[in-house]
C-alpha positions in Angstrom: 0.3 -0.1 -0.1 1.3 3.4 -0.9 -0.1 6.5 0.5 0.1 9.9 -1.5 0.3 8.1 -4.6 -0.8 11.2 -6.8 2.4 13.1 -5.7 5.8 12.4 -7.2 7.2 10.2 -4.8 4.3 7.8 -4.1 3.7 7.8 -7.9 7.5 6.2 -8.2 7.3 4.0 -5.1 4.1 2.6 -6.9 5.8 2.2 -10.0 8.9 0.7 -8.7 6.8 -2.0 -6.8 4.8 -2.9 -10.0 8.3 -3.5 -11.7 9.1 -5.6 -9.0 6.0 -7.7 -9.3 4.0 -6.7 -6.4 0.5 -6.0 -6.2 -0.4 -2.2 -5.4 -2.9 -0.5 -3.8 -2.5 3.7 -3.6 -4.5 6.1 -1.5 -5.4 9.5 -3.4 -7.8 12.1 -2.4 -10.0 12.9 -5.3 -12.2 10.1 -7.5 -10.3 11.8 -10.8 -6.8 11.2 -9.2 -7.7 7.5 -8.4 -9.0 7.0 -12.0 -5.5 8.7 -13.4 -3.3 6.8 -11.3 -5.1 3.4 -11.8 -5.6 4.5 -15.6 -2.1 5.9 -16.4 0.4 4.4 -13.9 -1.2 0.7 -13.8 -1.9 0.3 -9.9 -4.2 -2.5 -9.0 -6.6 -0.7 -7.1 -6.7 3.0 -5.7 -8.9 3.6 -2.8 -10.2 7.5 -2.4 -9.5 8.1 1.5 -12.2 10.9 1.5 
């Protein structure tokens, strides 16, 4: 699980985890950010924490 996946550090951490073969779950604050992270970066699941 990666927090703040819409930011620079969170998005890179999630991408590295995906490259290493991990299942990645991220946390973001809006539905738009969740959709972008899942579609563009390929996270397995993104949860809107609000």
